[in-house]
C-alpha positions, 0 to 999 in steps of 0.5 A, spaced: 893 957 627 887 957 632 886 955 639 881 953 645 883 955 652 879 951 658 878 955 664 878 949 670 879 948 677 881 941 680 876 938 685 876 931 689 881 929 683 877 931 677 877 937 673 871 942 673 871 946 667 868 953 668 869 956 661 871 954 654 874 960 650 876 960 642 882 964 640 883 966 632 890 966 634 894 961 638 899 966 640 894 969 644 893 963 648 900 961 649 903 968 651 903 969 658 905 976 658 901 981 662 899 984 655 897 978 652 893 977 659 890 984 658 888 982 651 885 975 653 881 979 659 877 983 653 875 977 650 868 974 651 870 967 655 863 964 652 857 961 656 858 958 663 860 950 661 855 948 666 849 951 661 852 948 655 848 942 652 850 936 656 852 932 649 857 938 648 860 938 655 861 930 654 865 932 647 869 937 651 871 932 656 872 927 651 877 932 648 881 933 654 881 926 656 884 924 649 889 929 650 891 926 657 888 931 661 884 926 666 884 924 673 891 922 674 893 929 672 888 932 676 890 928 682 898 929 681 896 937 681 892 936 687 898 932 691 903 937 688 900 943 690 899 940 697 907 938 697 909 945 695 905 948 701 908 943 706 915 944 703 914 952 704 911 952 711 
């Protein structure tokens, strides 16, 4: 099975995508061990997202939205991080 990996950040309640990576083996994308992280770092992450054709950028954004990765999730992440930071102080 294959997988896509999205490297992104949350800013002002939206996801900003930096890279979209393609994995021949989805196990590598799902594995969070140090060894898998090392292997992932050896792969070319692809071009900067902002340098892709606008139509491709829109299609990737729609792909994520269809899977529930949207403003609501971005706002939840921002709020949760702030909550955790305040709780740990």
